[in-house]
N, CA, C and O atoms as a Tinker XYZ file with bonds, in Angstrom:
   460  protein
     1  N      0.852000   -1.065000   -0.078000    73     2
     2  CA     0.130000    0.088000   -0.172000    64     1     3
     3  C      0.682000    1.364000    0.157000    63     2     4     5
     4  O      0.094000    2.443000    0.096000    81     3
     5  N      2.224000    1.086000    0.620000    73     3     6
     6  CA     2.806000    2.648000    0.751000    64     5     7
     7  C      3.239000    2.480000   -0.387000    63     6     8     9
     8  O      2.860000    3.493000   -0.974000    81     7
     9  N      4.060000    1.560000   -1.450000    73     7    10
    10  CA     4.346000    1.998000   -2.677000    64     9    11
    11  C      3.483000    2.627000   -3.191000    63    10    12    13
    12  O      3.734000    3.749000   -3.630000    81    11
    13  N      2.060000    2.007000   -3.291000    73    11    14
    14  CA     0.929000    2.814000   -4.475000    64    13    15
    15  C      1.040000    4.522000   -3.786000    63    14    16    17
    16  O      1.083000    5.464000   -4.576000    81    15
    17  N      1.068000    4.704000   -2.671000    73    15    18
    18  CA     0.940000    5.401000   -1.610000    64    17    19
    19  C      2.168000    6.913000   -2.448000    63    18    20    21
    20  O      1.933000    8.107000   -2.633000    81    19
    21  N      3.488000    6.013000   -2.759000    73    19    22
    22  CA     4.400000    6.787000   -2.940000    64    21    23
    23  C      4.103000    7.581000   -4.227000    63    22    24    25
    24  O      4.097000    8.811000   -4.258000    81    23
    25  N      3.793000    6.577000   -5.564000    73    23    26
    26  CA     3.205000    6.963000   -6.795000    64    25    27
    27  C      2.210000    8.229000   -6.821000    63    26    28    29
    28  O      2.136000    9.246000   -7.512000    81    27
    29  N      1.564000    7.754000   -5.870000    73    27    30
    30  CA     0.250000    8.895000   -5.751000    64    29    31
    31  C      0.569000   10.190000   -5.421000    63    30    32    33
    32  O     -0.047000   11.138000   -5.909000    81    31
    33  N      1.764000   10.366000   -4.389000    73    31    34
    34  CA     2.128000   11.470000   -3.883000    64    33    35
    35  C      3.175000   11.654000   -4.562000    63    34    36    37
    36  O      3.694000   12.728000   -4.259000    81    35
    37  N      3.845000   10.977000   -5.514000    73    35    38
    38  CA     4.982000   11.826000   -6.598000    64    37    39
    39  C      3.922000   12.551000   -7.724000    63    38    40    41
    40  O      3.989000   13.719000   -8.109000    81    39
    41  N      3.109000   11.710000   -8.065000    73    39    42
    42  CA     2.318000   12.050000   -8.967000    64    41    43
    43  C      1.342000   13.962000   -8.687000    63    42    44    45
    44  O      0.972000   14.834000   -9.473000    81    43
    45  N      1.293000   13.801000   -7.125000    73    43    46
    46  CA     0.316000   15.222000   -6.998000    64    45    47
    47  C      0.972000   15.902000   -6.750000    63    46    48    49
    48  O      0.454000   17.018000   -6.759000    81    47
    49  N      2.418000   15.910000   -6.372000    73    47    50
    50  CA     3.581000   16.819000   -6.429000    64    49    51
    51  C      4.129000   17.357000   -7.797000    63    50    52    53
    52  O      4.607000   18.460000   -8.060000    81    51
    53  N      3.962000   16.478000   -8.432000    73    51    54
    54  CA     4.664000   16.664000   -9.995000    64    53    55
    55  C      3.634000   17.192000  -10.492000    63    54    56    57
    56  O      4.037000   18.009000  -11.321000    81    55
    57  N      2.350000   17.191000  -10.451000    73    55    58
    58  CA     1.073000   17.930000  -11.051000    64    57    59
    59  C      0.828000   19.090000  -10.384000    63    58    60    61
    60  O      0.114000   19.805000  -11.087000    81    59
    61  N      1.072000   19.549000   -9.441000    73    59    62
    62  CA     1.037000   21.090000   -8.550000    64    61    63
    63  C      2.224000   21.273000   -8.960000    63    62    64    65
    64  O      2.320000   22.485000   -9.148000    81    63
    65  N      3.404000   20.662000   -9.266000    73    63    66
    66  CA     4.554000   22.016000   -9.414000    64    65    67
    67  C      4.267000   22.866000  -10.717000    63    66    68    69
    68  O      4.417000   24.027000  -11.096000    81    67
    69  N      3.703000   21.492000  -11.270000    73    67    70
    70  CA     3.193000   21.382000  -13.051000    64    69    71
    71  C      2.541000   22.962000  -13.304000    63    70    72    73
    72  O      2.957000   23.801000  -14.104000    81    71
    73  N      1.114000   23.109000  -12.131000    73    71    74
    74  CA     0.242000   23.925000  -12.369000    64    73    75
    75  C      1.106000   25.126000  -11.662000    63    74    76    77
    76  O      0.877000   26.259000  -12.085000    81    75
    77  N      1.707000   25.033000  -11.019000    73    75    78
    78  CA     2.359000   26.528000  -10.518000    64    77    79
    79  C      3.085000   26.995000  -11.278000    63    78    80    81
    80  O      3.265000   28.211000  -11.224000    81    79
    81  N      3.603000   26.396000  -12.024000    73    79    82
    82  CA     5.046000   26.932000  -13.109000    64    81    83
    83  C      4.195000   27.224000  -14.206000    63    82    84    85
    84  O      4.817000   27.228000  -15.268000    81    83
    85  N      2.640000   27.540000  -14.342000    73    83    86
    86  CA     1.595000   27.810000  -15.826000    64    85    87
    87  C      1.635000   28.966000  -15.195000    63    86    88    89
    88  O      1.984000   29.114000  -14.024000    81    87
    89  N      1.042000   30.386000  -16.446000    73    87    90
    90  CA     0.926000   31.633000  -16.130000    64    89    91
    91  C     -0.406000   32.159000  -15.686000    63    90    92    93
    92  O     -0.615000   33.362000  -15.529000    81    91
    93  N     -1.325000   31.196000  -15.483000    73    91    94
    94  CA    -2.892000   31.557000  -15.204000    64    93    95
    95  C     -2.652000   31.895000  -13.337000    63    94    96    97
    96  O     -1.692000   31.520000  -12.663000    81    95
    97  N     -3.492000   32.457000  -13.005000    73    95    98
    98  CA    -3.692000   32.313000  -11.713000    64    97    99
    99  C     -4.740000   31.211000  -11.309000    63    98   100   101
   100  O     -4.570000   30.583000  -10.264000    81    99
   101  N     -5.293000   31.087000  -11.726000    73    99   102
   102  CA    -6.368000   29.947000  -11.610000    64   101   103
   103  C     -5.604000   28.425000  -11.300000    63   102   104   105
   104  O     -5.854000   27.681000  -10.352000    81   103
   105  N     -4.470000   28.173000  -12.538000    73   103   106
   106  CA    -3.855000   27.235000  -12.538000    64   105   107
   107  C     -2.878000   27.255000  -11.438000    63   106   108   109
   108  O     -2.685000   26.145000  -10.941000    81   107
   109  N     -2.214000   28.230000  -10.932000    73   107   110
   110  CA    -1.484000   28.151000   -9.663000    64   109   111
   111  C     -2.284000   28.141000   -8.315000    63   110   112   113
   112  O     -1.773000   27.831000   -7.238000    81   111
   113  N     -3.693000   28.540000   -8.499000    73   111   114
   114  CA    -4.527000   28.232000   -7.020000    64   113   115
   115  C     -4.914000   26.368000   -6.859000    63   114   116   117
   116  O     -4.870000   25.637000   -5.870000    81   115
   117  N     -5.191000   26.156000   -7.939000    73   115   118
   118  CA    -4.749000   24.579000   -8.347000    64   117   119
   119  C     -3.642000   24.065000   -7.929000    63   118   120   121
   120  O     -3.488000   23.128000   -7.146000    81   119
   121  N     -2.756000   24.789000   -8.547000    73   119   122
   122  CA    -1.074000   23.595000   -7.947000    64   121   123
   123  C     -0.948000   23.542000   -6.410000    63   122   124   125
   124  O     -0.481000   22.659000   -5.690000    81   123
   125  N     -1.369000   24.457000   -6.181000    73   123   126
   126  CA    -1.307000   24.905000   -4.767000    64   125   127
   127  C     -2.067000   23.940000   -3.646000    63   126   128   129
   128  O     -1.534000   23.545000   -2.608000    81   127
   129  N     -3.372000   23.656000   -4.057000    73   127   130
   130  CA    -4.277000   22.606000   -3.092000    64   129   131
   131  C     -3.699000   21.504000   -3.757000    63   130   132   133
   132  O     -3.919000   20.633000   -2.915000    81   131
   133  N     -3.161000   20.980000   -4.603000    73   131   134
   134  CA    -2.463000   19.454000   -5.069000    64   133   135
   135  C     -1.264000   19.372000   -3.935000    63   134   136   137
   136  O     -1.093000   18.462000   -3.123000    81   135
   137  N     -0.577000   20.427000   -4.083000    73   135   138
   138  CA     0.668000   20.462000   -3.017000    64   137   139
   139  C      0.658000   20.185000   -1.450000    63   138   140   141
   140  O      1.500000   19.562000   -0.804000    81   139
   141  N     -0.849000   20.984000   -0.867000    73   139   142
   142  CA    -1.291000   20.571000    0.479000    64   141   143
   143  C     -1.991000   19.413000    0.342000    63   142   144   145
   144  O     -1.854000   18.729000    1.356000    81   143
   145  N     -2.763000   18.841000   -0.571000    73   143   146
   146  CA    -3.228000   17.188000   -0.644000    64   145   147
   147  C     -2.052000   16.544000   -0.768000    63   146   148   149
   148  O     -1.981000   15.742000    0.163000    81   147
   149  N     -0.919000   16.482000   -1.575000    73   147   150
   150  CA     0.048000   15.619000   -1.198000    64   149   151
   151  C      0.781000   15.631000   -0.135000    63   150   152   153
   152  O      1.124000   14.592000    0.428000    81   151
   153  N      1.116000   16.842000    0.276000    73   151   154
   154  CA     1.923000   16.631000    2.005000    64   153   155
   155  C      0.868000   15.793000    3.076000    63   154   156   157
   156  O      1.299000   15.088000    3.989000    81   155
   157  N     -0.559000   15.997000    2.802000    73   155   158
   158  CA    -1.324000   15.496000    3.943000    64   157   159
   159  C     -0.904000   13.727000    3.760000    63   158   160   161
   160  O     -0.624000   13.076000    4.766000    81   159
   161  N     -0.908000   13.057000    2.316000    73   159   162
   162  CA    -0.790000   12.660000    2.065000    64   161   163
   163  C      0.641000   11.686000    2.464000    63   162   164   165
   164  O      0.666000   10.507000    2.819000    81   163
   165  N      1.955000   12.783000    2.232000    73   163   166
   166  CA     2.875000   12.014000    2.477000    64   165   167
   167  C      3.028000   11.867000    4.561000    63   166   168   169
   168  O      3.853000   11.161000    5.141000    81   167
   169  N      2.175000   12.590000    5.104000    73   167   170
   170  CA     2.291000   12.847000    6.751000    64   169   171
   171  C      1.559000   11.156000    6.573000    63   170   172   173
   172  O      2.421000   10.281000    6.661000    81   171
   173  N      0.833000   10.891000    6.456000    73   171   174
   174  CA    -0.204000    9.690000    6.828000    64   173   175
   175  C      0.970000    8.535000    6.432000    63   174   176   177
   176  O      1.331000    7.631000    7.186000    81   175
   177  N      1.419000    8.758000    5.218000    73   175   178
   178  CA     2.357000    7.744000    4.768000    64   177   179
   179  C      3.497000    7.459000    5.434000    63   178   180   181
   180  O      4.034000    6.356000    5.534000    81   179
   181  N      3.801000    8.355000    5.827000    73   179   182
   182  CA     4.929000    8.380000    7.023000    64   181   183
   183  C      4.675000    7.806000    8.168000    63   182   184   185
   184  O      5.319000    6.877000    8.657000    81   183
   185  N      3.777000    8.315000    8.607000    73   183   186
   186  CA     3.326000    7.543000    9.987000    64   185   187
   187  C      2.846000    6.438000    9.850000    63   186   188   189
   188  O      2.034000    6.118000   10.719000    81   187
   189  N      3.068000    5.660000    8.997000    73   187   190
   190  CA     2.586000    4.057000    8.775000    64   189   191
   191  C      1.236000    3.788000    8.777000    63   190   192   193
   192  O      0.748000    3.551000    9.882000    81   191
   193  N      0.461000    3.762000    7.754000    73   191   194
   194  CA    -0.829000    3.413000    7.564000    64   193   195
   195  C     -1.301000    2.160000    8.614000    63   194   196   197
   196  O     -0.796000    1.112000    8.212000    81   195
   197  N     -1.826000    2.028000    9.400000    73   195   198
   198  CA    -2.226000    0.954000    9.936000    64   197   199
   199  C     -3.760000    0.636000   10.355000    63   198   200   201
   200  O     -4.410000    1.477000   10.975000    81   199
   201  N     -4.382000   -0.792000    9.937000    73   199   202
   202  CA    -5.661000   -0.406000   10.945000    64   201   203
   203  C     -5.733000   -0.897000   12.133000    63   202   204   205
   204  O     -5.166000   -1.985000   12.232000    81   203
   205  N     -6.328000   -0.415000   13.295000    73   203   206
   206  CA    -5.908000   -0.685000   14.273000    64   205   207
   207  C     -6.808000   -0.491000   15.363000    63   206   208   209
   208  O     -7.650000    0.265000   14.879000    81   207
   209  N     -7.075000   -0.677000   16.328000    73   207   210
   210  CA    -7.954000    0.485000   17.256000    64   209   211
   211  C     -7.969000    1.908000   17.469000    63   210   212   213
   212  O     -6.987000    2.490000   17.008000    81   211
   213  N     -8.765000    2.566000   18.006000    73   211   214
   214  CA    -8.780000    3.846000   18.594000    64   213   215
   215  C     -7.844000    3.941000   19.653000    63   214   216   217
   216  O     -7.641000    3.023000   20.448000    81   215
   217  N     -7.369000    4.853000   19.673000    73   215   218
   218  CA    -6.339000    5.137000   21.007000    64   217   219
   219  C     -7.015000    5.359000   21.779000    63   218   220   221
   220  O     -6.984000    6.589000   21.812000    81   219
   221  N     -7.799000    4.980000   22.640000    73   219   222
   222  CA    -8.613000    5.434000   23.834000    64   221   223
   223  C     -8.340000    4.305000   24.558000    63   222   224   225
   224  O     -8.512000    3.123000   24.259000    81   223
   225  N     -7.827000    4.889000   25.698000    73   223   226
   226  CA    -7.963000    3.817000   26.847000    64   225   227
   227  C     -9.458000    3.249000   27.406000    63   226   228   229
   228  O    -10.354000    4.026000   27.737000    81   227
   229  N     -9.565000    2.065000   27.450000    73   227   230
   230  CA   -11.227000    1.649000   27.739000    64   229   231
   231  C    -11.295000    1.794000   29.327000    63   230   232   233
   232  O    -10.273000    1.785000   30.013000    81   231
   233  N    -12.474000    1.918000   29.814000    73   231   234
   234  CA   -12.752000    1.797000   31.286000    64   233   235
   235  C    -12.076000    0.434000   31.994000    63   234   236   237
   236  O    -12.195000   -0.703000   31.537000    81   235
   237  N    -11.396000    0.769000   33.119000    73   235   238
   238  CA   -10.891000    0.396000   33.969000    64   237   239
   239  C     -9.372000   -0.747000   33.482000    63   238   240   241
   240  O     -9.007000   -1.720000   34.143000    81   239
   241  N     -8.625000   -0.171000   31.974000    73   239   242
   242  CA    -7.489000   -0.318000   31.907000    64   241   243
   243  C     -6.096000    0.908000   32.619000    63   242   244   245
   244  O     -6.313000    1.839000   33.394000    81   243
   245  N     -5.097000    0.603000   32.193000    73   243   246
   246  CA    -4.184000    1.677000   32.276000    64   245   247
   247  C     -3.364000    1.935000   31.569000    63   246   248   249
   248  O     -2.561000    2.852000   31.746000    81   247
   249  N     -3.400000    1.048000   30.454000    73   247   250
   250  CA    -2.681000    1.207000   29.048000    64   249   251
   251  C     -3.804000    0.896000   27.816000    63   250   252   253
   252  O     -4.968000    0.506000   27.914000    81   251
   253  N     -3.040000    1.206000   26.682000    73   251   254
   254  CA    -3.731000    0.987000   25.700000    64   253   255
   255  C     -3.416000   -0.361000   25.224000    63   254   256   257
   256  O     -2.464000   -1.071000   25.548000    81   255
   257  N     -4.505000   -0.634000   24.285000    73   255   258
   258  CA    -4.862000   -2.277000   24.185000    64   257   259
   259  C     -4.315000   -1.871000   22.445000    63   258   260   261
   260  O     -4.678000   -0.942000   21.723000    81   259
   261  N     -2.985000   -3.363000   22.099000    73   259   262
   262  CA    -2.188000   -3.106000   21.240000    64   261   263
   263  C     -3.497000   -3.854000   20.016000    63   262   264   265
   264  O     -4.655000   -4.186000   20.268000    81   263
   265  N     -2.921000   -3.905000   19.013000    73   263   266
   266  CA    -2.292000   -2.674000   17.932000    64   265   267
   267  C     -3.269000   -1.172000   18.537000    63   266   268   269
   268  O     -4.395000   -1.205000   19.034000    81   267
   269  N     -2.603000   -0.228000   18.349000    73   267   270
   270  CA    -3.653000    1.301000   18.328000    64   269   271
   271  C     -3.012000    2.170000   17.210000    63   270   272   273
   272  O     -1.870000    2.046000   16.767000    81   271
   273  N     -4.002000    3.115000   16.817000    73   271   274
   274  CA    -3.539000    3.982000   16.011000    64   273   275
   275  C     -3.056000    5.300000   16.776000    63   274   276   277
   276  O     -3.453000    5.694000   17.872000    81   275
   277  N     -1.976000    5.967000   15.826000    73   275   278
   278  CA    -1.124000    6.857000   16.494000    64   277   279
   279  C     -1.770000    8.102000   16.342000    63   278   280   281
   280  O     -1.993000    8.367000   15.161000    81   279
   281  N     -2.177000    9.033000   17.234000    73   279   282
   282  CA    -2.731000    9.879000   17.122000    64   281   283
   283  C     -2.493000   11.201000   16.937000    63   282   284   285
   284  O     -3.261000   12.154000   17.067000    81   283
   285  N     -0.599000   11.140000   16.414000    73   283   286
   286  CA    -0.186000   12.131000   16.516000    64   285   287
   287  C     -0.507000   12.770000   14.695000    63   286   288   289
   288  O     -0.951000   13.846000   14.294000    81   287
   289  N     -0.210000   11.981000   14.229000    73   287   290
   290  CA    -0.528000   11.781000   12.604000    64   289   291
   291  C     -1.838000   13.038000   12.266000    63   290   292   293
   292  O     -1.882000   14.228000   11.955000    81   291
   293  N     -2.734000   11.997000   12.533000    73   291   294
   294  CA    -3.890000   12.397000   12.620000    64   293   295
   295  C     -4.141000   14.131000   13.053000    63   294   296   297
   296  O     -4.681000   14.935000   12.293000    81   295
   297  N     -3.732000   14.388000   14.129000    73   295   298
   298  CA    -3.626000   16.018000   14.403000    64   297   299
   299  C     -2.399000   16.819000   13.935000    63   298   300   301
   300  O     -2.078000   17.911000   14.406000    81   299
   301  N     -1.648000   16.062000   12.809000    73   299   302
   302  CA    -1.287000   16.744000   12.235000    64   301   303
   303  C     -2.095000   17.317000   10.997000    63   302   304   305
   304  O     -2.385000   18.466000   10.663000    81   303
   305  N     -2.407000   15.761000   10.310000    73   303   306
   306  CA    -3.290000   16.177000    9.299000    64   305   307
   307  C     -4.396000   17.632000    9.389000    63   306   308   309
   308  O     -4.721000   18.542000    8.625000    81   307
   309  N     -4.715000   17.208000   10.790000    73   307   310
   310  CA    -5.958000   17.974000   10.692000    64   309   311
   311  C     -5.328000   19.592000   11.271000    63   310   312   313
   312  O     -5.848000   20.708000   11.252000    81   311
   313  N     -4.828000   19.411000   11.457000    73   311   314
   314  CA    -4.081000   21.127000   11.675000    64   313   315
   315  C     -3.269000   21.623000   10.159000    63   314   316   317
   316  O     -2.914000   22.794000   10.032000    81   315
   317  N     -3.012000   20.512000    8.965000    73   315   318
   318  CA    -2.404000   20.963000    8.358000    64   317   319
   319  C     -3.606000   21.415000    6.822000    63   318   320   321
   320  O     -3.348000   22.165000    5.880000    81   319
   321  N     -4.586000   20.813000    7.027000    73   319   322
   322  CA    -6.289000   20.542000    6.134000    64   321   323
   323  C     -6.256000   21.941000    7.115000    63   322   324   325
   324  O     -5.529000   22.708000    6.483000    81   323
   325  N     -6.576000   22.444000    8.014000    73   323   326
   326  CA    -7.292000   23.807000    8.563000    64   325   327
   327  C     -6.154000   25.179000    7.955000    63   326   328   329
   328  O     -6.582000   26.316000    7.760000    81   327
   329  N     -4.702000   24.783000    7.729000    73   327   330
   330  CA    -3.605000   26.329000    7.712000    64   329   331
   331  C     -3.902000   26.095000    6.081000    63   330   332   333
   332  O     -4.169000   27.173000    5.550000    81   331
   333  N     -3.928000   24.827000    5.030000    73   331   334
   334  CA    -4.072000   25.182000    3.969000    64   333   335
   335  C     -5.516000   25.392000    2.948000    63   334   336   337
   336  O     -5.625000   25.434000    1.723000    81   335
   337  N     -6.578000   25.503000    4.102000    73   335   338
   338  CA    -7.662000   26.083000    3.780000    64   337   339
   339  C     -7.629000   27.570000    4.251000    63   338   340   341
   340  O     -8.613000   28.233000    3.925000    81   339
   341  N     -6.969000   27.994000    4.734000    73   339   342
   342  CA    -6.826000   29.448000    5.091000    64   341   343
   343  C     -5.972000   29.974000    4.084000    63   342   344   345
   344  O     -6.281000   30.975000    3.438000    81   343
   345  N     -4.926000   29.354000    3.922000    73   343   346
   346  CA    -4.004000   29.826000    3.057000    64   345   347
   347  C     -4.871000   29.822000    1.347000    63   346   348   349
   348  O     -4.985000   30.843000    0.669000    81   347
   349  N     -5.261000   28.792000    1.035000    73   347   350
   350  CA    -5.942000   28.858000    0.134000    64   349   351
   351  C     -7.322000   29.919000   -0.186000    63   350   352   353
   352  O     -7.498000   30.537000   -1.236000    81   351
   353  N     -7.992000   29.927000    0.715000    73   351   354
   354  CA    -8.922000   31.549000    0.888000    64   353   355
   355  C     -8.377000   32.563000    0.684000    63   354   356   357
   356  O     -8.939000   33.525000    0.159000    81   355
   357  N     -6.835000   32.547000    1.166000    73   355   358
   358  CA    -6.377000   33.929000    0.926000    64   357   359
   359  C     -6.114000   34.013000   -0.175000    63   358   360   361
   360  O     -6.544000   35.024000   -0.731000    81   359
   361  N     -5.184000   32.882000   -1.145000    73   359   362
   362  CA    -5.031000   33.346000   -2.163000    64   361   363
   363  C     -5.961000   33.568000   -2.971000    63   362   364   365
   364  O     -5.751000   34.543000   -3.692000    81   363
   365  N     -7.497000   32.714000   -3.233000    73   363   366
   366  CA    -8.549000   33.002000   -3.831000    64   365   367
   367  C     -8.710000   34.543000   -3.830000    63   366   368   369
   368  O     -8.614000   35.394000   -4.714000    81   367
   369  N     -9.036000   34.588000   -2.290000    73   367   370
   370  CA    -9.245000   36.093000   -2.487000    64   369   371
   371  C     -8.401000   37.158000   -3.154000    63   370   372   373
   372  O     -8.824000   38.081000   -3.850000    81   371
   373  N     -6.866000   36.833000   -2.767000    73   371   374
   374  CA    -6.071000   37.580000   -3.556000    64   373   375
   375  C     -5.908000   37.389000   -5.164000    63   374   376   377
   376  O     -5.192000   38.087000   -5.881000    81   375
   377  N     -6.493000   36.605000   -5.464000    73   375   378
   378  CA    -5.983000   36.139000   -6.638000    64   377   379
   379  C     -7.592000   37.257000   -7.313000    63   378   380   381
   380  O     -7.554000   38.139000   -8.171000    81   379
   381  N     -8.544000   36.863000   -6.696000    73   379   382
   382  CA    -9.707000   38.018000   -7.625000    64   381   383
   383  C    -10.123000   39.078000   -7.205000    63   382   384   385
   384  O    -11.227000   39.586000   -7.404000    81   383
   385  N     -9.042000   39.560000   -6.450000    73   383   386
   386  CA    -8.243000   40.926000   -6.329000    64   385   387
   387  C     -7.748000   41.671000   -7.305000    63   386   388   389
   388  O     -8.088000   42.813000   -7.614000    81   387
   389  N     -6.648000   40.757000   -7.955000    73   387   390
   390  CA    -5.865000   41.152000   -8.283000    64   389   391
   391  C     -6.531000   41.237000  -10.148000    63   390   392   393
   392  O     -6.265000   42.166000  -10.911000    81   391
   393  N     -7.240000   40.246000  -10.441000    73   391   394
   394  CA    -8.293000   39.774000  -11.185000    64   393   395
   395  C     -9.078000   41.223000  -11.638000    63   394   396   397
   396  O     -9.047000   41.614000  -12.804000    81   395
   397  N     -9.672000   41.844000  -10.729000    73   395   398
   398  CA   -10.706000   42.858000  -11.238000    64   397   399
   399  C     -9.481000   44.081000  -11.054000    63   398   400   401
   400  O     -9.797000   45.025000  -11.779000    81   399
   401  N     -8.162000   44.368000  -10.301000    73   399   402
   402  CA    -7.875000   45.578000  -10.498000    64   401   403
   403  C     -7.050000   45.408000  -12.181000    63   402   404   405
   404  O     -7.137000   46.451000  -12.827000    81   403
   405  N     -6.538000   44.617000  -12.678000    73   403   406
   406  CA    -6.169000   44.463000  -13.715000    64   405   407
   407  C     -7.017000   43.959000  -14.950000    63   406   408   409
   408  O     -6.981000   44.542000  -16.033000    81   407
   409  N     -7.847000   42.741000  -14.690000    73   407   410
   410  CA    -8.056000   42.674000  -15.407000    64   409   411
   411  C     -8.260000   41.065000  -16.518000    63   410   412   413
   412  O     -9.082000   40.851000  -17.410000    81   411
   413  N     -7.346000   40.339000  -16.074000    73   411   414
   414  CA    -6.555000   39.343000  -16.446000    64   413   415
   415  C     -5.958000   38.588000  -15.819000    63   414   416   417
   416  O     -5.180000   39.064000  -14.992000    81   415
   417  N     -6.070000   37.000000  -15.949000    73   415   418
   418  CA    -5.274000   36.353000  -15.017000    64   417   419
   419  C     -3.916000   35.465000  -15.355000    63   418   420   421
   420  O     -3.458000   34.445000  -14.840000    81   419
   421  N     -3.418000   36.421000  -16.602000    73   419   422
   422  CA    -2.181000   36.345000  -16.704000    64   421   423
   423  C     -0.982000   36.440000  -16.354000    63   422   424   425
   424  O     -0.505000   37.364000  -17.012000    81   423
   425  N     -0.124000   35.953000  -15.603000    73   423   426
   426  CA     0.749000   36.679000  -15.009000    64   425   427
   427  C      2.121000   37.225000  -15.305000    63   426   428   429
   428  O      2.873000   37.744000  -14.480000    81   427
   429  N      2.358000   37.038000  -16.631000    73   427   430
   430  CA     3.165000   38.133000  -17.333000    64   429   431
   431  C      2.133000   39.049000  -17.565000    63   430   432   433
   432  O      2.761000   40.072000  -17.294000    81   431
   433  N      1.355000   39.320000  -17.775000    73   431   434
   434  CA     0.518000   40.418000  -17.807000    64   433   435
   435  C      0.346000   41.395000  -16.952000    63   434   436   437
   436  O      0.294000   42.539000  -17.402000    81   435
   437  N      0.260000   41.240000  -15.976000    73   435   438
   438  CA     0.653000   41.252000  -14.205000    64   437   439
   439  C      1.648000   42.268000  -13.735000    63   438   440   441
   440  O      1.761000   43.253000  -13.005000    81   439
   441  N      2.475000   41.288000  -14.763000    73   439   442
   442  CA     3.686000   42.385000  -14.191000    64   441   443
   443  C      4.428000   43.673000  -14.670000    63   442   444   445
   444  O      5.222000   44.445000  -14.131000    81   443
   445  N      3.847000   43.590000  -15.898000    73   443   446
   446  CA     3.472000   45.264000  -16.853000    64   445   447
   447  C      2.581000   46.216000  -15.828000    63   446   448   449
   448  O      2.560000   47.447000  -15.822000    81   447
   449  N      1.996000   45.487000  -15.133000    73   447   450
   450  CA     1.133000   46.873000  -13.999000    64   449   451
   451  C      1.849000   47.488000  -13.042000    63   450   452   453
   452  O      1.385000   48.343000  -12.288000    81   451
   453  N      2.723000   47.180000  -13.035000    73   451   454
   454  CA     3.718000   47.873000  -11.407000    64   453   455
   455  C      3.563000   49.529000  -11.668000    63   454   456   457
   456  O      3.809000   50.029000  -12.766000    81   455
   457  N      3.178000   50.204000  -10.655000    73   455   458
   458  CA     3.388000   51.244000  -10.986000    64   457   459
   459  C      4.289000   51.818000   -9.799000    63   458   460
   460  O      4.707000   52.975000   -9.845000    81   459
């Protein structure tokens, strides 16, 4: 399973970087989203995907029963999702404002508008 995810992560990173190198703001935002999804999958893959019990200590026990899921990668992914949503929302608002000001989404045409 990790091998398949490694190829998927590599494809997502490649597609994200390719989209970010395009001249359109929309493609830049799509590439940003792809990179954030690839980073989330990378964290999950590095943390070893295991089907196990939830990391909750049952009533009357002192320790976790084995095997149990590691809650740290899940917390990291949740934090990364919130941060990537905020960055994407900010980038979307910035791109919308730039499009309204300049009238185009081509990044090369936006360079010539510096005043």
